[in-house]
C-alpha positions in Angstrom: 130.8 -49.2 -11.0 130.9 -52.9 -12.1 133.5 -54.0 -14.5 133.5 -56.9 -16.9 136.8 -58.7 -17.4 136.9 -61.6 -19.7 139.3 -64.3 -18.2 141.7 -66.4 -20.1 139.6 -69.7 -19.9 136.7 -68.0 -21.5 138.9 -66.7 -24.4 140.3 -70.2 -24.8 136.9 -71.8 -25.1 135.9 -69.2 -27.6 139.0 -70.0 -29.6 138.3 -73.7 -29.6 134.6 -73.3 -30.7 135.5 -70.9 -33.4 138.4 -73.1 -34.6 136.1 -76.1 -35.0 133.9 -74.1 -37.3 136.9 -72.8 -39.3 138.6 -76.2 -39.6 135.4 -77.6 -41.2 135.3 -74.5 -43.5 139.0 -74.8 -44.5 138.9 -78.5 -45.0 135.8 -78.3 -47.3 137.2 -75.3 -49.1 140.5 -77.0 -49.6 138.7 -80.1 -50.9 136.5 -78.1 -53.3 139.5 -76.2 -54.6 141.8 -79.2 -55.1 139.6 -82.2 -55.3 141.7 -83.8 -52.5 140.7 -84.3 -48.9 144.4 -84.6 -48.1 145.0 -81.1 -49.3 141.9 -79.9 -47.4 143.2 -81.5 -44.2 146.7 -79.9 -44.7 145.1 -76.5 -45.2 142.9 -77.0 -42.1 145.8 -78.2 -40.0 147.9 -75.1 -40.8 144.9 -72.9 -40.1 144.4 -74.5 -36.6 147.9 -73.4 -35.5 148.3 -70.0 -37.0 144.7 -68.7 -36.8 144.1 -69.9 -33.2 147.2 -68.0 -32.0 146.2 -64.9 -33.9 142.6 -65.1 -32.6 143.7 -65.5 -29.0 146.0 -62.5 -29.2 143.3 -60.5 -30.9 140.8 -61.3 -28.1 143.3 -60.4 -25.3 144.1 -57.1 -26.9 140.4 -56.2 -27.2 139.8 -57.2 -23.6 142.2 -54.5 -22.5 140.2 -51.8 -24.3 137.3 -50.1 -22.7 135.9 -48.8 -26.0 132.3 -50.1 -26.6 131.9 -51.8 -23.3 128.9 -51.0 -21.2 128.6 -52.1 -17.6 125.6 -52.1 -15.3 125.7 -51.0 -11.7 
């Protein structure tokens, strides 16, 4: 039976690509809420740190679970 194991580099690349999208979203949302790009940048900066760590941990936990995985032989 073949097994799929997602390795750490793949998880890191997924974190980076997702964070790029979220930084844009947070910066624009912060700007629209406050009228200040400085506030938008501050919100996005905080989001980069906290949410990247949480997403990485979330991915690693899900990679340990077999639920919903289908492998081909």
